Phi, psi and omega in degrees: 000132182280147177277143176294147176250118180254126176245128177267140180233163178302147177304141177066018181275340178262130178303140184310320184290347178265357181275141180246329186230152166240131178242134183235094175286126194228153173232146174222124183050045176066020175239147179287139183258124175231153182239156176240122177292147181300334182265004184228162176250017185241168185255148177213163176282148173302130184191167175175178179291143171278123183279164179302138181063026179237137176278166177299322178294316178298319179296319179299314179299314181297310182297320180299316178294310184299325187264345181232341187083010181300125179254326178231128182195158171251146179241137177235128176287128183258306185191162164264159179212158169235145180231118179258113180225119180053041176083355178258127180252123175239148182239153179202183181233138182251133178236157169245132179242134169254108184273128179254340179214122176255133172262197177290149177290119180296158176293117182198196179282356183270128180275322182197161171242154180215156184244134185230149173285330181221182178297127179292155182285319185271085182259146178292317181235073191301317184294315182289312184294327178300311184287325177294317179300315179300315180297313181294317180298319180294313184286319184287339181272357180265000000 
């Protein structure tokens, strides 16, 4: 099985209509926020498909709320990316969120959220999430 190839691009370099996903690497009270889907035993960053007539920023806000219950947060655009996996190329936009207020977890596909000092070991998409985490950690700490 081939490993996905993730390429980072300057923010806003991919036209909005070519983006498929928004990923929101997040912190709450200085801990990294990861979510667990109800059908999985692994951790992932809040993320999801950009819906029709929705911008990447709107999708990031929506997904962050739906998957974590975040009510108050700041968002910082980190990068655009392309991911080539098994000959299929998908593009998205990566954000960093500093969450200041969490509400209840809305009813969704997410079973739970958890807070980590570092990247958790049991990741849903380890190759992709590792490089995204490194990029966000590098940019958000500067």
